[in-house]
N, C-alpha and C positions, 0 to 999 in steps of 0.2 A: 368583089368589093374593092373599091379604090382605097388603098391604105395611105396614100399621100394626099391629104386633104387640100383642096384649093381654098382660098380665102380672099376676102376683101378686108383691107385694114384702114384704120384711121389715117387721115392725110398726114398727121404729124408723126406717124410711126417711123422710128429710126432705130439704129443699133442699140442705143441706150434705153430704148423702151423696155427691153427685157429685164431691166433692173427696177422697173416701177413697182411700188408696193402692191398694186392691184391693177388688173386688166379685165375689161368686160369682154366676154365671149358670147356672141349671138348665135343661136341655134334655131334654124328654121324648121318649119313643119313639113309633113309628108307632101311630096309633089312640088315643093317650092325650090328655092335656090339661095345662094349666098347673098344675093342682092335684096332679098325680101325684107329682112328686118332692119336694114340700114336706115330706113325711114324713121325708126325709133330714136336714132341718135339725136337729130335736132329736136324732135318732139320732147324727148326726155331732158335735153340739154346736158348730155353726158360730158363730163369734164375729164374723164379717164381715157387713156388709149383703149381702142377696141378692135376686135377682129370678128368678122362674120364668116363662119365656116360653111363650106358646102358638104352636105352629107355624102357618104361614100357609095351608096347604091344608086346607080343611074337608072332613071325611069323613062328617058326619052323626052323629046320636046322641051328640053332645058330643065326638066324637073329631077329631083333627087330625093332620097329617103335615107333615114338612119338605119332602117331595117324593113324588110317586107312585112306586110300585114297578113297574118294568118287568121287568128280570131281577133276581131276589133276590140281594143281595150285590154287584151290579154296577150301581150307579145311573147314570143318564144324566148326564154331566158338566155339561151346561147347567142342568139342574134343580137340581143341587147348588150350582152357582155362584150361581144366583138366590136360593136359600134362605140361602146364606152372606151375601150382600149385604144381605138383609132383616135378619139378625141384627146385622150391623155398623151398619145404619141405626138400629136401636134403641139400640145402644151409643153411637153418635155423638150421638143426640138426648137421651140420659138420663145420660151420664157425662162427667165432665171428661176432657179429652184426655190428662191425665197418669195417670188411673186405669187400672190394669191389670185385666184380666178373668180370673177363675178359672173356666173352664167345667167343669161336671160334667154329663155326658150319658149317657143310657141308650139302648142299641140304636141306632135311627136318630139319636137325639140324641147318642150317643157319636161317630158319624161327624161330626156337626156340630161337636162339641167339637174334633175333630182338624182340621176345616176352618178353624176360627178360628185355630188355631196355624199352619196351613200358608199362610194368606193374610196375616196380620199378626203375625209371630212376636214382634215387640217389644212388642206390646200384651197378649200372653197369658202368664199365669203358671200353671205346674203344672196343666195340664189333666188331667181324670179321665175315662177312657173305660170305661164299664161295659157289658159285653155288646155292644160295638160293633166297628167296623172302620174302615179308611181306604179311600178310593176310589183307583182306579188312575191317574187322570189327574194329570199333574204340576201343581203349584201354585206360585204366585209366591214363596213363602217357603222352598221345599224346599232350595235351595242354602244359604241362611242357616242353616237347621236342621242341615244336615250338618256345619256348623262349630261352631255354638253348643251343640248337643246338650242342649236344655233338659229338665228332668225331666218325665216323662209317666207316669201310672198307667194300666195297662191290665189290667182284671180281667174274667174270664169264667168261666162254668160249664163244667165238664168234660162235662156232659150236655146242653149247649145244642144243640138241633137246629134253632133258628131261623136262626142265623148259620151259613152253610155253610162247608165246608172251603176253597173257593177264596178267600173273603173273609178267613178266618183266616190262610191261608198268605200272602196279600198283605200283611196287617198285620204278620205275623211277619217278613217280609222288609224292610218299610219302617222300622218304628219303631226297631229297634236301631241303624240307621245315621243316624237323624235325631232321636234323643233319647237322654237318659239314662233308659233304660226301667226302670220297676218293673212287672214282669209277674207276675200271680198267676192260677192256674187252680184252681178250687174243686171238690173232689171231691163228687159227688152233686148239684151245683147245676145246674139247667136254665137257662132264659132268665129270669133274675131276679137279685136282690141279696139276699145273706144277711148274717147278723151278722158272720161272719168277714171278709167283704169290707168291711163298714162299718168294722170295727176297723182294717183295713189302710189304708183311705182316710183315716181320722182321723190315723194315724201319718204318712202321706205328706204331708197338708196341713200338719201341725204342723212337719214337717221343711223343707218346700220353700216354704211361704207365709210362715211365721214367726209371731212372737208375735202373739196376737190372733186367729189363724185359727180356733183351736179353744178352747173354754172348758174349763177343768179339766185 
């Protein structure tokens, strides 16, 4: 596993970016790479600095993963924990301790977005889980989340056949009791992101991250 994550950063990224109140962190899915979700930046009209991270497990042909797939939808907890710590190591090395992280993750990256929230709840603001799920193992921040109920966006396609029903059921049981959940299911959408979902994420970020999160 590569513990020194590569990344792509917003064009305006500078030394003083580390002192921003919030920074968006984009987390790609299994087999993709750090360039995949950068297309969301103009689509969402992001007004915050952002960084798109490359997952640590190299798969070849330019692809990477946050962890290997053993049982689909039921990842091995130790592998997820290791991937989570690698992301936090990047955050600690590149952002001021007072800067909050706004994670936006797709598929396996959506799971990692939920992991950031469940391991350091106070550091994470308004996570966005797209076509993803939560793991079953208890996490250090779960008790805190059950009280604070932070806003979380969870969107998925009604025709998604990649994320299985057990993972969906687990997530449906967990998030309503550990967040103020904004859940959307998109008719006709498979394992992907469509314009309607982007519009809903824009509205969610505008509401819960605040002025400057979205341009226009």
